[in-house]
N, CA, C and O of each residue as an XYZ file, in Angstrom:
576
protein
N      80.535    104.174    127.974
C      81.543    103.183    127.662
C      81.084    102.265    126.526
O      81.846    101.945    125.613
N      79.805    101.847    126.611
C      79.280    100.991    125.544
C      79.269    101.703    124.210
O      79.505    101.099    123.164
N      78.992    103.003    124.258
C      78.959    103.785    123.023
C      80.344    103.826    122.388
O      80.457    103.745    121.165
N      81.403    103.949    123.193
C      82.766    103.951    122.658
C      83.107    102.602    122.051
O      83.716    102.540    120.983
N      82.715    101.503    122.728
C      82.978    100.166    122.189
C      82.256     99.959    120.869
O      82.823     99.426    119.915
N      81.008    100.382    120.822
C      80.241    100.245    119.585
C      80.835    101.074    118.462
O      80.882    100.633    117.314
N      81.287    102.270    118.792
C      81.890    103.149    117.795
C      83.196    102.544    117.271
O      83.463    102.581    116.070
N      84.010    101.984    118.182
C      85.277    101.368    117.782
C      85.030    100.169    116.878
O      85.689    100.015    115.849
N      84.082     99.324    117.260
C      83.769     98.157    116.444
C      83.266     98.577    115.071
O      83.625     97.967    114.064
N      82.441     99.613    115.025
C      81.941    100.118    113.745
C      83.079    100.622    112.872
O      83.119    100.335    111.676
N      84.004    101.371    113.461
C      85.145    101.891    112.700
C      86.004    100.747    112.178
O      86.443    100.781    111.028
N      86.252     99.728    113.013
C      87.063     98.591    112.572
C      86.390     97.828    111.435
O      87.047     97.449    110.466
N      85.087     97.604    111.548
C      84.384     96.880    110.489
C      84.351     97.672    109.187
O      84.514     97.099    108.110
N      84.142     98.977    109.278
C      84.151     99.809    108.069
C      85.529     99.781    107.426
O      85.641     99.677    106.205
N      86.589     99.874    108.244
C      87.947     99.829    107.698
C      88.215     98.495    107.019
O      88.827     98.450    105.952
N      87.756     97.401    107.636
C      87.959     96.084    107.042
C      87.213     95.960    105.719
O      87.752     95.420    104.753
N      85.989     96.452    105.666
C      85.218     96.369    104.427
C      85.810     97.235    103.323
O      85.833     96.826    102.162
N      86.286     98.422    103.669
C      86.917     99.292    102.671
C      88.160     98.620    102.109
O      88.383     98.635    100.898
N      88.972     98.028    102.985
C      90.173     97.326    102.514
C      89.797     96.164    101.610
O      90.458     95.918    100.601
N      88.729     95.444    101.969
C      88.306     94.309    101.158
C      87.853     94.748     99.778
O      88.178     94.099     98.783
N      87.115     95.829     99.706
C      86.616     96.310     98.417
C      87.755     96.771     97.523
O      87.798     96.419     96.344
N      88.690     97.564     98.075
C      89.756     98.109     97.249
C      90.816     97.080     96.881
O      91.497     97.237     95.868
N      90.969     96.034     97.682
C      91.995     95.048     97.362
C      91.440     93.877     96.570
O      92.201     93.003     96.154
N      90.132     93.840     96.353
C      89.505     92.713     95.671
C      90.047     92.496     94.257
O      90.275     91.356     93.852
N      90.254     93.570     93.508
C      90.722     93.409     92.132
C      92.147     92.879     92.089
O      92.503     92.159     91.156
N      92.966     93.217     93.070
C      94.348     92.743     93.075
C      94.472     91.353     93.670
O      95.465     90.669     93.425
N      93.482     90.916     94.450
C      93.615     89.637     95.142
C      93.515     88.448     94.203
O      93.952     87.355     94.564
N      92.963     88.619     93.023
C      92.803     87.502     92.121
C      94.033     87.163     91.320
O      94.053     86.140     90.636
N      95.056     87.984     91.381
C      96.251     87.708     90.606
C      97.058     86.633     91.317
O      97.541     86.837     92.430
N      97.198     85.480     90.657
C      97.850     84.336     91.274
C      98.889     83.769     90.323
O      98.869     84.029     89.120
N      99.791     82.990     90.891
C     100.757     82.238     90.097
C     100.562     80.758     90.397
O     100.042     80.392     91.451
N     100.982     79.914     89.465
C     100.890     78.486     89.700
C     101.926     78.067     90.732
O     102.775     78.868     91.122
N     101.859     76.800     91.180
C     102.747     76.316     92.234
C     104.220     76.463     91.896
O     105.007     76.877     92.748
N     104.604     76.137     90.681
C     106.020     76.179     90.330
C     106.456     77.552     89.822
O     107.602     77.714     89.403
N     105.564     78.544     89.853
C     105.917     79.894     89.440
C     105.801     80.113     87.946
O     105.981     81.235     87.472
N     105.502     79.066     87.195
C     105.368     79.205     85.747
C     103.960     79.656     85.412
O     103.048     79.557     86.232
N     103.803     80.136     84.232
C     102.517     80.623     83.774
C     101.720     79.488     83.162
O     102.251     78.714     82.365
N     100.433     79.380     83.530
C      99.595     78.312     83.006
C      98.644     78.798     81.919
O      97.888     77.999     81.365
N      98.666     80.067     81.609
C      97.702     80.615     80.660
C      97.959     80.096     79.251
O      99.097     80.086     78.782
N      96.909     79.670     78.590
C      96.999     79.192     77.222
C      95.923     79.887     76.406
O      94.819     80.118     76.899
N      96.230     80.212     75.195
C      95.263     80.842     74.308
C      94.250     79.788     73.886
O      94.618     78.658     73.565
N      92.965     80.163     73.886
C      91.904     79.215     73.560
C      91.996     78.731     72.119
O      91.488     77.655     71.803
N      92.627     79.494     71.246
C      92.708     79.105     69.839
C      93.766     78.033     69.593
O      93.946     77.604     68.454
N      94.477     77.588     70.650
C      95.445     76.513     70.502
C      96.822     76.969     70.080
O      97.601     76.147     69.599
N      97.165     78.238     70.234
C      98.472     78.730     69.824
C      99.568     78.350     70.812
O     100.745     78.592     70.546
N      99.205     77.763     71.940
C     100.198     77.397     72.942
C     100.296     78.446     74.024
O      99.581     79.448     73.995
N     101.185     78.220     74.986
C     101.288     79.154     76.106
C     101.875     80.491     75.688
O     102.746     80.558     74.821
N     101.388     81.551     76.313
C     101.949     82.880     76.099
C     103.000     83.125     77.163
O     102.820     82.746     78.320
N     104.077     83.746     76.782
C     105.146     84.040     77.724
C     104.865     85.382     78.383
O     104.484     86.342     77.713
N     105.054     85.448     79.699
C     104.880     86.696     80.422
C     103.442     87.061     80.734
O     103.162     88.223     81.031
N     102.525     86.111     80.677
C     101.126     86.383     80.962
C     100.803     85.855     82.357
O     101.192     84.744     82.716
N     100.081     86.669     83.142
C      99.697     86.246     84.486
C      98.204     85.984     84.539
O      97.427     86.604     83.812
N      97.809     85.062     85.403
C      96.407     84.779     85.622
C      95.803     85.906     86.448
O      96.374     86.297     87.466
N      94.657     86.434     86.024
C      93.993     87.513     86.753
C      92.519     87.168     86.960
O      91.943     86.370     86.220
N      91.931     87.775     87.961
C      90.504     87.626     88.221
C      89.776     88.794     87.577
O      90.164     89.950     87.745
N      88.725     88.483     86.843
C      87.933     89.514     86.174
C      86.505     89.423     86.702
O      85.830     88.422     86.461
N      86.027     90.446     87.420
C      84.621     90.419     87.829
C      83.730     90.722     86.622
O      83.957     91.703     85.914
N      82.727     89.888     86.389
C      81.832     90.096     85.251
C      80.377     89.987     85.705
O      80.072     89.346     86.711
N      79.500     90.615     84.954
C      78.059     90.473     85.131
C      77.505     90.009     83.801
O      77.704     90.664     82.777
N      76.818     88.894     83.811
C      76.282     88.331     82.574
C      74.849     88.815     82.400
O      73.999     88.605     83.265
N      74.593     89.465     81.267
C      73.255     89.970     80.948
C      72.918     89.578     79.518
O      73.768     89.623     78.628
N      71.683     89.198     79.315
C      71.190     88.983     77.968
C      70.355     90.199     77.604
O      69.777     90.838     78.484
N      70.284     90.520     76.341
C      69.538     91.708     75.913
C      68.103     91.651     76.433
O      67.397     90.657     76.264
N      67.695     92.754     77.075
C      66.327     92.862     77.562
C      66.019     92.066     78.814
O      64.845     91.873     79.132
N      67.023     91.596     79.538
C      66.756     90.836     80.761
C      67.610     91.355     81.916
O      68.549     92.125     81.716
N      67.269     90.924     83.114
C      68.001     91.314     84.314
C      69.296     90.501     84.416
O      69.435     89.471     83.756
N      70.254     90.967     85.251
C      71.460     90.162     85.478
C      71.089     88.800     86.067
O      70.121     88.685     86.817
N      71.858     87.782     85.725
C      71.571     86.437     86.196
C      72.040     86.261     87.634
O      73.079     86.788     88.031
N      71.256     85.510     88.412
C      71.599     85.251     89.805
C      72.453     83.999     89.967
O      73.159     83.863     90.966
N      72.404     83.099     89.019
C      73.148     81.849     89.153
C      74.406     81.860     88.290
O      74.527     82.648     87.352
N      75.324     80.983     88.622
C      76.596     80.897     87.904
C      76.398     80.115     86.612
O      75.749     79.070     86.599
N      76.966     80.635     85.526
C      76.938     79.919     84.254
C      78.143     78.990     84.191
O      79.225     79.363     84.646
N      77.985     77.787     83.638
C      79.138     76.894     83.468
C      80.187     77.523     82.554
O      79.865     78.345     81.697
N      81.442     77.127     82.745
C      82.564     77.719     82.017
C      82.383     77.649     80.509
O      82.736     78.608     79.823
N      81.864     76.587     79.970
C      81.747     76.428     78.527
C      80.670     77.268     77.869
O      80.590     77.293     76.641
N      79.836     77.960     78.639
C      78.710     78.691     78.069
C      79.003     80.149     77.734
O      78.137     80.822     77.175
N      80.185     80.660     78.053
C      80.527     82.029     77.671
C      82.021     82.132     77.395
O      82.811     81.287     77.817
N      82.390     83.198     76.670
C      83.775     83.400     76.244
C      84.232     84.776     76.710
O      83.484     85.750     76.623
N      85.457     84.850     77.204
C      86.070     86.131     77.563
C      87.094     86.447     76.483
O      87.958     85.623     76.183
N      86.999     87.644     75.896
C      87.924     88.045     74.840
C      88.715     89.268     75.268
O      88.190     90.175     75.912
N      89.991     89.273     74.898
C      90.857     90.427     75.119
C      91.490     90.773     73.786
O      92.189     89.947     73.200
N      91.257     91.973     73.302
C      91.743     92.409     71.990
C      91.338     91.431     70.894
O      92.106     91.178     69.966
N      90.129     90.881     71.005
C      89.615     89.971     69.993
C      90.041     88.526     70.161
O      89.505     87.652     69.480
N      90.994     88.245     71.050
C      91.462     86.874     71.281
C      90.687     86.247     72.434
O      90.566     86.839     73.507
N      90.161     85.041     72.204
C      89.471     84.324     73.276
C      90.491     83.911     74.335
O      91.568     83.413     74.007
N      90.149     84.119     75.591
C      91.041     83.792     76.700
C      90.548     82.543     77.422
O      89.348     82.267     77.454
N      91.465     81.804     77.991
C      91.134     80.586     78.723
C      90.522     80.959     80.073
O      91.075     81.785     80.801
N      89.386     80.354     80.405
C      88.718     80.583     81.684
C      89.109     79.440     82.611
O      88.814     78.278     82.334
N      89.772     79.774     83.710
C      90.241     78.755     84.643
C      89.175     78.352     85.648
O      89.082     77.178     86.006
N      88.365     79.303     86.111
C      87.310     78.985     87.069
C      86.269     80.092     87.079
O      86.526     81.217     86.649
N      85.089     79.749     87.580
C      83.998     80.701     87.719
C      83.471     80.563     89.144
O      83.222     79.453     89.615
N      83.303     81.698     89.832
C      82.804     81.681     91.211
C      81.697     82.695     91.392
O      81.668     83.735     90.733
N      80.793     82.378     92.291
C      79.747     83.310     92.699
C      80.374     84.357     93.608
O      81.298     84.045     94.360
N      79.894     85.581     93.553
C      80.469     86.671     94.340
C      80.404     86.370     95.834
O      81.284     86.799     96.579
N      79.399     85.652     96.283
C      79.271     85.331     97.702
C      80.322     84.370     98.207
O      80.580     84.321     99.409
N      80.936     83.601     97.321
C      81.935     82.619     97.724
C      83.353     83.038     97.373
O      84.295     82.289     97.632
N      83.525     84.204     96.797
C      84.848     84.656     96.376
C      85.669     85.081     97.591
O      85.146     85.741     98.489
N      86.957     84.709     97.630
C      87.803     85.118     98.756
C      88.040     86.623     98.767
O      88.007     87.272     97.721
N      88.275     87.166     99.940
C      88.502     88.595    100.119
C      89.910     88.834    100.634
O      90.561     87.918    101.137
N      90.370     90.052    100.509
C      91.596     90.497    101.167
C      91.178     91.556    102.178
O      90.617     92.588    101.809
N      91.452     91.299    103.448
C      90.992     92.168    104.526
C      92.178     92.564    105.396
O      93.032     91.735    105.712
N      92.224     93.829    105.776
C      93.232     94.313    106.720
C      92.517     94.811    107.970
O      91.587     95.612    107.881
N      92.954     94.337    109.135
C      92.386     94.755    110.415
C      93.503     95.404    111.214
O      94.550     94.794    111.431
N      93.286     96.630    111.651
C      94.270     97.357    112.449
C      93.668     97.613    113.824
O      92.621     98.250    113.944
N      94.334     97.114    114.859
C      93.855     97.247    116.233
C      94.762     98.227    116.954
O      95.981     98.060    116.969
N      94.163     99.254    117.555
C      94.929    100.249    118.308
C      94.424    100.214    119.748
O      93.299    100.632    120.018
N      95.245     99.719    120.672
C      94.773     99.486    122.036
C      94.747    100.718    122.925
O      94.133    100.672    123.991
N      95.384    101.820    122.538
C      95.395    102.985    123.418
C      94.212    103.927    123.191
O      94.101    104.940    123.882
N      93.326    103.617    122.241
C      92.149    104.454    122.008
C      91.065    104.129    123.043
O      90.500    105.026    123.667
N      90.790    102.842    123.211
C      89.792    102.377    124.172
C      90.426    101.256    124.981
O      90.977    100.314    124.411
N      90.352    101.347    126.292
C      91.012    100.350    127.139
C      90.355     98.979    127.068
O      90.994     97.981    127.403
N      89.108     98.900    126.644
C      88.397     97.620    126.614
C      88.488     96.921    125.255
O      87.625     96.106    124.928
N      89.504     97.220    124.471
C      89.632     96.597    123.143
C      89.773     95.081    123.252
O      89.399     94.351    122.334
N      90.311     94.615    124.369
C      90.445     93.173    124.580
C      89.116     92.447    124.525
O      89.069     91.271    124.165
N      88.035     93.128    124.875
C      86.703     92.512    124.828
C      86.230     92.293    123.394
O      85.341     91.474    123.163
N      86.797     92.996    122.444
C      86.368     92.906    121.048
C      87.202     91.921    120.232
O      86.821     91.577    119.113
N      88.323     91.465    120.767
C      89.223     90.573    120.021
C      88.510     89.285    119.618
O      88.673     88.819    118.490
N      87.725     88.708    120.519
C      87.022     87.462    120.214
C      86.048     87.653    119.047
O      85.973     86.809    118.155
N      85.303     88.762    119.055
C      84.354     89.036    117.967
C      85.081     89.239    116.638
O      84.602     88.798    115.594
N      86.245     89.913    116.676
C      87.020     90.097    115.443
C      87.531     88.760    114.917
O      87.547     88.531    113.708
N      87.949     87.879    115.821
C      88.398     86.546    115.414
C      87.287     85.759    114.748
O      87.516     85.090    113.741
N      86.089     85.831    115.300
C      84.939     85.150    114.700
C      84.628     85.717    113.317
O      84.319     84.966    112.392
N      84.709     87.036    113.173
C      84.486     87.678    111.874
C      85.481     87.148    110.843
O      85.106     86.822    109.717
N      86.749     87.065    111.237
C      87.794     86.593    110.324
C      87.572     85.131    109.970
O      87.738     84.753    108.810
N      87.200     84.297    110.939
C      86.982     82.870    110.666
C      85.787     82.625    109.749
O      85.735     81.594    109.078
N      84.827     83.546    109.703
C      83.649     83.373    108.848
C      83.840     83.902    107.430
O      82.926     83.802    106.612
N      84.997     84.456    107.125
C      85.255     84.931    105.762
C      85.284     83.742    104.803
O      85.554     82.621    105.233
N      85.011     83.961    103.511
C      85.051     82.855    102.546
C      86.420     82.177    102.515
O      87.448     82.813    102.750
N      86.415     80.893    102.224
C      87.646     80.101    102.155
C      88.621     80.731    101.157
O      88.217     81.145    100.070
N      89.895     80.803    101.524
C      90.918     81.366    100.656
C      91.128     82.861    100.852
O      91.981     83.453    100.190
N      90.365     83.483    101.750
C      90.522     84.924    101.993
C      91.874     85.203    102.637
O      92.411     84.376    103.374
N      92.411     86.381    102.347
C      93.687     86.807    102.927
C      93.395     87.859    103.991
O      92.629     88.794    103.757
N      94.014     87.699    105.165
C      93.773     88.622    106.270
C      95.104     89.114    106.809
O      96.006     88.323    107.088
N      95.218     90.434    106.955
C      96.383     91.028    107.598
C      95.887     91.670    108.884
O      94.911     92.420    108.870
N      96.553     91.379    109.994
C      96.188     91.972    111.272
C      97.379     92.766    111.778
O      98.486     92.240    111.895
N      97.143     94.036    112.077
C      98.174     94.890    112.660
C      97.732     95.326    114.040
O      96.543     95.539    114.273
N      98.677     95.462    114.958
C      98.368     95.841    116.334
C      99.226     97.032    116.702
O     100.454     96.947    116.677
N      98.588     98.147    117.045
C      99.322     99.348    117.444
C      99.218     99.486    118.956
O      98.126     99.599    119.512
N     100.369     99.476    119.605
C     100.419     99.629    121.055
C     101.165    100.911    121.368
O     102.347    101.039    121.051
N     100.489    101.851    121.981
C     101.085    103.134    122.386
C     101.785    103.833    121.230
O     102.873    104.384    121.401
N     101.172    103.811    120.068
C     101.689    104.545    118.925
C     102.716    103.827    118.083
O     103.183    104.393    117.095
N     103.099    102.579    118.431
C     104.074    101.854    117.606
C     103.444    100.578    117.070
O     102.714     99.891    117.785
N     103.726    100.267    115.818
C     103.162     99.095    115.160
C     103.862     97.845    115.650
O     105.091     97.789    115.664
N     103.092     96.832    116.054
C     103.644     95.568    116.571
C     103.539     94.498    115.502
O     103.945     93.358    115.728
């Protein structure tokens, strides 16, 4: 019985991590509060119409050195797209970046799934601030 519980928990955690990895690139796309675009070209040309804010994962390396472990301040590097400098809204360390996680619970596989709900809740509460979590519950083959 313990082996089944451990196997179920392992499968759920792997599924959550896979969802987090694959949805990470899409999770950074945000809109401002009023739905308008806040992006401005760094060269002072004014706002661009139809541009959305996106998250770009980057690794900063200097020639002949290892990747840096600490965050560089916004003013110390430039992001360019097609030769145009882009406005940097924020910089975050990978350990503090929010995740998108999907958890699917199926209660008819193992009858003791109720014992794991508390641990899953703790896992979700320990995610970085701003993380998005979707929880689905399958009871007897139908999604709840």
